[in-house]
C-alpha positions as CSV (number, residue, x, y, z in Angstrom):
1,X,17.0,42.4,-7.1
2,X,18.5,40.5,-10.1
3,X,21.9,38.9,-9.6
4,X,24.6,40.8,-11.4
5,X,27.6,38.7,-10.2
6,X,26.8,35.0,-9.7
7,X,29.3,32.5,-8.4
8,X,27.4,29.3,-9.1
9,X,28.4,26.0,-7.5
10,X,32.1,26.8,-7.5
11,X,34.7,24.1,-7.0
12,X,38.4,25.2,-6.8
13,X,41.7,23.9,-5.4
14,X,45.2,25.1,-5.7
15,X,47.7,22.6,-7.2
16,X,48.4,19.7,-4.9
17,X,46.2,21.2,-2.2
18,X,42.9,20.6,-0.6
19,X,39.8,22.1,-2.1
20,X,39.2,25.8,-1.3
21,X,35.7,25.7,-2.6
22,X,33.4,22.7,-2.9
23,X,30.0,23.9,-4.2
24,X,30.3,27.6,-3.1
25,X,27.5,29.9,-4.2
26,X,27.5,33.7,-3.9
27,X,25.2,36.2,-5.6
28,X,25.6,39.9,-5.7
29,X,23.0,42.4,-7.0
30,X,23.9,45.3,-9.3
31,X,25.0,48.3,-7.3
32,X,25.4,46.4,-4.1
33,X,28.4,47.1,-1.8
34,X,29.5,43.7,-0.3
35,X,32.2,43.1,2.2
36,X,33.9,39.7,2.4
37,X,35.4,38.8,5.8
38,X,36.8,35.7,7.5
39,X,40.1,34.4,8.9
40,X,43.1,34.0,6.7
41,X,42.6,31.1,4.3
42,X,38.8,31.3,4.2
43,X,38.8,31.9,0.5
44,X,38.2,35.7,0.3
45,X,41.1,36.5,-2.1
46,X,40.5,33.4,-4.1
47,X,37.0,34.7,-5.0
48,X,38.7,37.9,-6.4
49,X,41.3,35.9,-8.3
50,X,38.6,33.7,-9.8
51,X,36.5,36.7,-10.8
52,X,39.5,38.2,-12.5
53,X,40.3,34.9,-14.3
54,X,43.7,34.7,-12.6
55,X,42.6,31.1,-11.9
56,X,39.9,29.0,-13.4
57,X,37.4,27.0,-11.5
58,X,37.9,23.3,-11.7
59,X,34.3,22.3,-12.5
60,X,33.4,24.8,-15.3
61,X,30.4,23.1,-17.0
62,X,31.6,24.0,-20.6
63,X,35.3,23.5,-19.9
64,X,35.7,20.9,-22.7
65,X,33.9,22.4,-25.6
66,X,34.9,19.5,-27.9
67,X,33.3,16.9,-25.6
68,X,30.4,15.0,-27.0
69,X,29.4,13.3,-23.7
70,X,29.5,14.4,-20.1
71,X,28.2,17.6,-18.8
72,X,29.1,19.9,-21.7
73,X,25.5,21.2,-22.1
74,X,24.3,20.4,-18.6
75,X,23.5,22.6,-15.8
76,X,25.8,20.6,-13.6
77,X,29.2,22.0,-12.8
78,X,30.0,25.6,-11.9
79,X,30.3,29.0,-13.5
80,X,30.9,32.6,-12.8
81,X,28.5,35.0,-14.5
82,X,28.3,38.7,-14.8
83,X,24.9,40.1,-15.9
84,X,24.0,36.6,-17.1
85,X,27.1,36.0,-19.2
86,X,29.9,33.5,-18.3
87,X,33.2,35.2,-17.7
88,X,34.7,32.3,-19.7
89,X,32.9,33.4,-22.8
90,X,34.7,36.7,-22.9
91,X,38.4,37.6,-23.2
92,X,40.4,38.5,-20.1
93,X,41.0,42.0,-21.5
94,X,37.2,42.6,-22.1
95,X,36.5,41.3,-18.6
96,X,39.0,43.4,-16.9
97,X,37.9,46.5,-18.7
98,X,34.7,46.2,-16.6
99,X,36.5,45.9,-13.3
100,X,38.6,48.4,-11.2
101,X,40.9,46.9,-8.6
102,X,42.5,48.6,-5.7
103,X,44.9,46.1,-4.2
104,X,47.0,46.3,-1.1
105,X,50.2,46.7,-3.1
106,X,50.0,49.4,-5.7
107,X,51.9,49.0,-9.0
108,X,53.3,52.4,-10.2
109,X,55.2,52.8,-13.5
110,X,58.4,54.8,-14.0
111,X,56.3,57.6,-15.6
112,X,54.8,60.8,-14.4
113,X,52.2,61.0,-11.7
114,X,49.7,62.2,-14.3
115,X,50.5,59.2,-16.6
116,X,50.2,56.8,-13.7
117,X,46.6,58.0,-13.1
118,X,45.7,58.3,-16.8
119,X,46.8,54.6,-17.3
120,X,43.2,53.7,-16.1
121,X,41.5,55.2,-19.2
122,X,42.5,55.4,-22.8
123,X,42.8,59.0,-24.1
124,X,42.0,60.5,-20.7
125,X,42.2,64.3,-20.7
126,X,44.2,66.4,-18.2
127,X,41.0,67.7,-16.7
128,X,39.7,64.2,-16.2
129,X,43.0,63.2,-14.5
130,X,42.9,66.2,-12.2
131,X,39.3,65.7,-11.3
132,X,40.0,62.1,-10.3
133,X,43.0,63.2,-8.3
134,X,40.8,65.8,-6.5
135,X,38.2,63.2,-5.6
136,X,41.0,60.9,-4.3
137,X,42.5,63.8,-2.2
138,X,45.9,63.6,-3.9
139,X,45.6,66.7,-6.1
140,X,46.7,69.2,-3.4
141,X,49.9,67.2,-2.8
142,X,50.6,66.9,-6.6
143,X,50.5,70.6,-7.2
144,X,53.1,71.2,-4.5
145,X,55.6,69.3,-6.5
146,X,58.0,71.2,-8.8
147,X,56.8,69.5,-11.9
148,X,53.2,68.9,-10.6
149,X,51.5,66.2,-12.7
150,X,54.7,65.9,-14.8
151,X,56.7,64.7,-11.8
152,X,58.4,61.3,-12.3
153,X,57.8,58.5,-9.8
154,X,59.9,55.4,-9.5
155,X,63.6,54.6,-9.4
156,X,64.7,58.0,-10.7
157,X,61.7,59.9,-9.5
158,X,60.1,60.8,-6.2
159,X,59.2,58.2,-3.7
160,X,55.6,58.1,-2.6
161,X,54.3,57.0,0.8
162,X,51.9,54.1,1.2
163,X,49.0,56.5,1.6
164,X,50.0,58.5,-1.5
165,X,50.2,55.3,-3.6
166,X,46.8,54.3,-2.4
167,X,45.4,57.6,-3.4
168,X,46.9,57.2,-6.9
169,X,45.1,53.8,-7.1
170,X,41.8,55.4,-5.9
171,X,42.2,58.2,-8.6
172,X,42.7,55.4,-11.2
173,X,39.5,53.7,-10.1
174,X,37.6,57.0,-10.2
175,X,38.9,57.7,-13.7
176,X,38.1,54.3,-15.0
177,X,34.6,54.3,-13.6
178,X,34.1,50.6,-14.2
179,X,30.8,48.9,-13.2
180,X,32.6,46.6,-10.8
181,X,35.1,47.7,-8.1
182,X,37.2,45.4,-6.1
183,X,38.9,46.5,-2.9
184,X,41.4,43.8,-1.9
185,X,42.8,44.6,1.5
186,X,43.2,48.1,0.2
187,X,44.2,49.8,3.5
188,X,45.5,46.9,5.6
189,X,49.2,47.9,5.2
190,X,48.7,51.5,6.3
191,X,49.0,53.0,9.8
192,X,45.7,53.7,11.5
193,X,45.7,57.4,10.8
194,X,46.5,57.1,7.1
195,X,44.0,54.2,6.9
196,X,41.3,56.4,8.3
197,X,42.1,59.2,5.8
198,X,42.2,56.8,2.8
199,X,39.0,55.1,3.9
200,X,37.2,58.5,3.8
201,X,38.4,58.9,0.2
202,X,37.2,55.4,-0.7
203,X,33.8,56.1,1.0
204,X,33.4,59.3,-1.0
205,X,34.2,57.4,-4.2
206,X,31.6,54.8,-3.4
207,X,28.9,57.4,-2.8
208,X,29.8,59.1,-6.1
209,X,29.2,56.1,-8.3
210,X,26.9,53.2,-8.8
211,X,29.5,50.5,-9.0
212,X,29.0,47.0,-7.7
213,X,31.6,46.6,-4.9
214,X,33.4,43.6,-3.5
215,X,35.6,44.6,-0.6
216,X,37.9,42.2,1.2
217,X,38.9,43.3,4.7
218,X,40.8,42.2,7.7
219,X,40.1,45.6,9.3
220,X,36.4,45.1,9.9
221,X,35.7,48.8,10.5
222,X,36.3,49.4,6.8
223,X,33.2,47.3,5.7
224,X,30.9,48.2,8.6
225,X,28.6,50.4,6.4
226,X,28.5,48.0,3.4
227,X,25.0,46.9,2.2
228,X,26.0,43.3,2.9
229,X,28.7,41.5,4.8
230,X,29.5,37.9,3.8
231,X,31.4,35.8,6.3
232,X,33.5,33.1,4.7
233,X,34.5,30.0,6.6
234,X,35.7,26.6,5.3
235,X,35.2,27.7,1.7
236,X,31.6,28.6,2.2
237,X,29.5,31.7,2.9
238,X,28.3,30.9,6.4
239,X,26.7,34.3,7.3
240,X,25.2,37.0,5.1
241,X,23.6,40.3,6.2
242,X,24.1,43.9,7.3
243,X,26.4,44.8,10.1
244,X,23.5,45.1,12.6
245,X,21.9,41.9,11.4
246,X,25.1,39.9,11.8
247,X,25.9,41.4,15.2
248,X,22.5,40.4,16.4
249,X,23.2,36.7,15.8
250,X,23.9,35.0,19.1
251,X,27.2,33.1,18.9
252,X,27.5,34.2,15.3
253,X,30.8,34.0,13.3
254,X,30.9,37.7,12.5
255,X,30.2,38.7,16.0
256,X,33.1,36.5,17.1
257,X,35.4,38.1,14.5
258,X,34.4,41.6,15.6
259,X,35.0,40.9,19.2
260,X,38.2,39.0,18.6
261,X,40.0,41.6,16.5
262,X,43.6,42.2,17.4
263,X,44.6,45.9,16.9
264,X,41.5,46.3,14.8
265,X,42.2,43.5,12.5
266,X,41.1,39.9,11.9
267,X,43.9,37.4,12.0
């Protein structure tokens, strides 16, 4: 399968810190569902931040476009490409229009519930908003509220639980229907029962679209059925395969992570 997302020879370090990545490579095919796992500090969230251009890699090969010498037109250096195009050749707004993100901490606006969902898509219709809410299993809750989809949330509105906020985020992602979906510890802050319910909604969403998915997880059960699981360690992808393939590796990193979970989570 052709690479759709390509992290190519990535170098990156936070300011005044050791390198997180030193020649990291990761390729993801179009439509693949990929789980990223590893201990804290392995580089999982950094991959997402680099893809979103929250940070820039330190060895981008065309970084100095005015340079007349060096590696301006060389294949040396690193790059992040989506469908063959460098993310550094497009605006951040254009890039992020192609990506849906469900983070651990959901940002809600002091607006109505309907507006908070519709935020994901310009000129979304009420039917589209409600259909997305139904798929995210939040519609039945919304219609019990006195103002239904016109109910305010925030400081002067109703307070939503963690699970309800996650369902709003899922509804946004469904409505946006972007070709890339990132799940960044999407359920790690929830209790086990709510996490299980939210995971069912996420799984239903994944079955309903053809998005390319990158899922970061400390709770390994949430990525068990992904097409691929990539184990990060020391800033590199050290194991890569399906759940059954990785569990079959004697003394493997993933097998150690699975067997060493504390309350169902990697620490």
